[in-house]
C-alpha positions as CSV (number, residue, x, y, z in Angstrom):
1,M,75.7,233.0,319.6
2,T,77.7,233.8,322.7
3,K,81.1,235.6,322.5
4,K,82.9,232.4,323.4
5,A,81.2,230.5,320.5
6,I,82.3,233.3,318.1
7,I,85.8,233.4,319.2
8,L,86.1,229.6,319.0
9,T,84.7,229.7,315.5
10,L,87.0,232.4,314.4
11,V,89.9,230.4,315.8
12,G,88.8,227.4,313.7
13,V,88.7,229.6,310.6
14,V,92.2,230.8,311.2
15,V,93.6,227.3,311.9
16,G,91.8,225.9,308.9
17,A,93.0,228.6,306.6
18,V,96.6,228.1,307.7
19,A,96.2,224.3,307.3
20,G,94.7,224.7,303.8
21,Y,97.7,226.9,302.7
22,I,100.2,224.4,304.1
23,Y,98.3,221.7,302.2
24,Y,98.6,223.7,299.0
25,V,102.3,224.2,299.6
26,E,103.2,220.8,300.6
27,I,100.8,218.5,298.5
28,G,99.0,220.8,296.1
29,C,98.1,220.0,292.5
30,L,100.8,220.3,289.9
31,S,98.5,219.8,286.8
32,G,96.1,222.6,287.7
33,T,93.0,220.4,287.1
34,C,92.2,220.1,290.8
35,A,89.3,222.5,291.8
36,I,90.5,223.1,295.4
37,T,94.2,222.6,295.5
38,S,95.2,224.2,292.2
39,K,95.2,227.7,293.6
40,P,96.4,228.9,297.1
41,L,93.3,231.2,297.5
42,N,90.9,228.2,296.9
43,S,92.7,225.9,299.3
44,T,92.9,228.6,302.0
45,L,89.3,229.5,301.8
46,Y,88.2,225.8,301.8
47,G,90.5,225.1,304.8
48,G,89.0,228.1,306.7
49,I,85.5,227.0,306.0
50,M,86.2,223.4,307.1
51,G,88.1,224.7,310.2
52,G,85.2,226.9,311.3
53,L,82.7,224.2,310.8
54,L,84.8,221.8,312.8
55,F,85.5,224.1,315.6
56,N,81.8,225.2,315.7
57,M,80.8,221.6,316.4
58,F,82.5,222.0,319.9
59,V,80.3,225.1,321.1
60,K,77.6,224.0,323.5
61,S,74.3,225.5,322.9
62,P,72.6,227.3,325.8
63,K,69.9,225.5,327.8
64,K,66.5,226.8,327.7
């Protein structure tokens, strides 16, 4: 992986983590039975993983 790819993926992780926490605060799960949105840590980690995967899709692979 190139330095640009790593930076883009890390930006995606940060954006996703912030989005996951905002989702927990604004929507969340009041009953506590939701696996992802019942705790802020779960929601933030899930958002970070999804953000990293999403932003990593836009990294171009080097040509051989």
